[in-house]
C-alpha positions as CSV (number, residue, x, y, z in Angstrom):
1,M,156.3,212.0,129.2
2,F,159.9,211.5,128.2
3,E,162.2,208.5,129.0
4,R,165.9,209.0,128.5
5,N,167.4,206.3,126.5
6,S,170.6,205.6,124.8
7,L,170.3,204.5,121.1
8,R,173.3,202.5,119.7
9,L,173.5,202.0,115.9
10,N,176.0,199.4,114.5
11,F,176.7,199.9,110.8
12,K,179.6,198.6,108.7
13,G,181.6,197.6,111.7
14,K,181.2,200.9,113.5
15,S,179.1,201.7,116.5
16,F,177.3,205.2,116.8
17,F,175.6,206.4,120.0
18,Y,172.8,208.7,120.2
19,Q,170.8,210.3,123.1
20,A,167.2,209.3,122.2
21,E,164.0,210.6,124.2
22,Q,161.1,208.4,124.2
23,V,158.0,210.3,123.3
24,D,154.8,209.2,124.8
25,T,152.9,207.5,122.2
26,H,149.4,207.6,124.0
27,G,149.0,203.8,124.5
28,S,150.7,202.4,121.5
29,T,152.4,199.2,122.4
30,D,153.6,197.9,119.0
31,Q,155.8,200.8,118.2
32,C,157.9,203.4,119.9
33,H,159.1,207.1,118.9
34,Y,162.2,208.5,119.8
35,A,163.1,212.3,119.6
36,I,167.0,212.7,118.5
37,L,168.8,216.0,118.1
38,F,171.6,216.3,115.2
39,P,174.2,219.0,115.0
40,S,173.9,219.2,111.2
41,L,172.2,218.1,108.1
42,K,175.1,215.9,107.3
43,K,174.6,213.9,110.4
44,V,170.8,213.7,109.9
45,K,171.5,212.2,106.4
46,A,174.1,209.8,107.7
47,F,171.9,208.7,110.6
48,D,169.0,208.1,108.0
49,K,171.2,206.0,105.6
50,A,172.7,203.9,108.3
51,S,169.4,203.2,110.2
52,R,167.8,201.7,107.3
53,K,170.4,198.8,107.2
54,G,172.2,198.9,110.5
55,Y,171.7,197.0,113.7
56,M,170.0,199.2,116.5
57,T,169.6,198.6,120.2
58,V,168.0,200.9,123.0
59,K,169.4,201.0,126.3
60,N,166.8,201.9,129.2
61,Y,167.3,203.3,132.5
62,F,167.6,200.0,134.0
63,G,170.4,198.9,131.8
64,S,168.8,196.4,129.7
65,Y,169.2,196.5,125.9
66,H,166.4,195.7,123.3
67,Q,167.0,195.2,119.5
68,V,164.8,197.7,117.6
69,F,163.8,197.9,113.9
70,R,163.3,201.1,112.1
71,T,159.8,201.6,110.7
72,D,159.9,205.3,109.9
73,F,162.3,208.5,110.4
74,K,161.4,212.1,109.7
75,F,163.4,215.0,110.5
76,Q,163.3,219.0,110.4
77,E,165.0,222.1,111.3
78,S,164.5,223.0,114.9
79,N,164.6,226.5,116.2
80,L,167.6,225.8,118.1
81,K,171.1,226.9,117.7
82,N,174.5,225.7,118.8
83,Q,177.2,227.7,120.1
84,A,178.6,228.5,116.5
85,D,175.0,229.7,115.7
86,E,174.4,226.9,113.3
87,T,171.1,225.3,113.1
88,I,170.2,221.9,115.1
89,Y,168.0,219.3,113.5
90,S,165.5,217.3,115.1
91,G,164.4,213.8,114.1
92,L,161.6,211.5,115.0
93,L,162.7,207.9,114.7
94,T,159.8,205.1,115.0
95,V,160.8,201.8,115.9
96,Q,159.5,198.3,116.7
97,E,161.0,196.1,119.3
98,A,162.6,193.0,117.6
99,N,160.5,190.4,119.8
100,R,157.1,192.3,118.8
101,K,154.9,191.5,116.0
102,S,152.6,194.1,114.7
């Protein structure tokens, strides 16, 4: 099951927006996993660095925002290509909502 979300990352005075798909975590309530596609390895590395120290919020279908904290991020090459025949990378971001305690 996927839920479409918008991930906003604020880092060093700039805002970055990502389309994130929430991946079903089989009943896990303390952490959420989001799949994100990146157009290049450079963009993956920039996100990895910024998400460690940046301020992140997730906007759901109902328009409400939730602050989240990164707990893990993994990425890999996908089998997808863009129109220029360049590899697209997929990332799996694990977050915890700010008001939840593990």
